[in-house]
C-alpha positions as a printed Julia matrix, in Angstrom:
89×3 Matrix{Float64}:
   0.83  -10.22  -12.56
  -0.69   -9.61   -9.35
  -2.43   -7.0    -8.06
  -2.87   -6.45   -4.23
  -4.8    -4.92   -2.66
  -4.49   -2.88    0.91
  -7.52   -1.18    2.54
  -6.61    0.85    5.93
  -7.12    4.32    7.79
  -5.4     6.66    8.12
  -4.92    9.7    11.1
  -4.52   12.53    8.29
  -4.59   11.88    4.6
  -2.19   14.84    3.89
   0.27   13.58    6.18
   0.18    9.67    4.9
   0.07   10.2     1.53
   3.77   12.26    1.93
   5.02    9.56    3.19
   3.42    7.45    0.44
   5.21    9.7    -2.16
   8.61    9.32   -0.79
   8.64    5.8    -0.3
   8.21    5.59   -4.5
  11.66    5.17   -4.93
  11.96    2.17   -2.13
   8.31    0.46   -3.59
   9.76    0.29   -6.93
  13.28   -1.49   -5.6
  10.45   -3.59   -3.97
   8.82   -5.09   -7.09
   6.03   -3.04   -7.61
   5.59   -2.48  -11.73
   2.27    0.43  -10.65
   0.16    1.11   -8.04
  -2.89    3.71   -7.25
  -4.21    5.51   -4.49
  -7.95    5.96   -3.65
 -10.12    7.68   -1.01
 -13.51    6.7     0.41
 -15.84    9.04   -1.0
 -17.23    9.29    2.58
 -14.2     9.34    4.76
 -10.97   10.72    3.18
  -8.5     8.79    5.87
 -10.15    5.37    4.49
  -7.53    4.48    1.54
  -7.5     2.09   -0.55
  -4.23    1.39   -2.52
  -3.36   -1.24   -5.15
   0.24   -2.51   -6.74
   1.18   -4.84   -9.25
   4.0    -7.27   -9.15
   5.61   -9.82  -11.6
   4.7   -12.55   -9.06
   3.1   -13.54   -5.87
   6.39  -14.51   -4.06
   7.11  -10.69   -4.25
   4.0    -9.42   -3.29
   4.14  -11.38   -0.44
   7.68  -10.55    0.43
   6.48   -6.67    0.01
   3.57   -7.33    2.22
   5.91   -8.99    5.14
   8.81   -6.32    4.58
   9.72   -4.89    8.49
  10.56   -1.55    6.35
   6.91   -1.01    4.79
   5.31   -1.53    8.2
   7.83    0.91    9.54
   6.96    3.25    6.77
   3.26    2.77    7.5
   3.42    2.94   11.12
   5.21    6.33   10.76
   2.37    7.33    8.16
   0.09    7.06   10.78
  -1.61    3.9     9.29
  -4.29    3.02   11.84
  -5.23   -0.77   12.94
  -4.57   -4.18   10.8
  -5.51   -2.99    6.8
  -7.53   -5.38    5.05
  -5.26   -7.43    2.28
  -5.73   -9.04   -0.52
  -4.2   -10.4    -3.77
  -5.54  -11.07   -7.54
  -4.92  -12.11  -10.65
  -6.67  -10.51  -14.03
  -9.7   -12.68  -15.31
């Protein structure tokens, strides 16, 4: 299993969350097997998400997806996200 973490700022959390939730079926079709969303305790527009995948290749393809980038832009993601991949230890 690969767990992908993504951290980024958004213009407005409720707007971003609606776009994130609307993307759920597509996200599953892109190989996401589990996910969760977290907000910074001192800035609700600073968001950290994790997505689980069966393989590194699937996780990397997800992050490289033009569709994902389009959804993020429309949702109000600002700047480049911080991204890291992990495996269970």
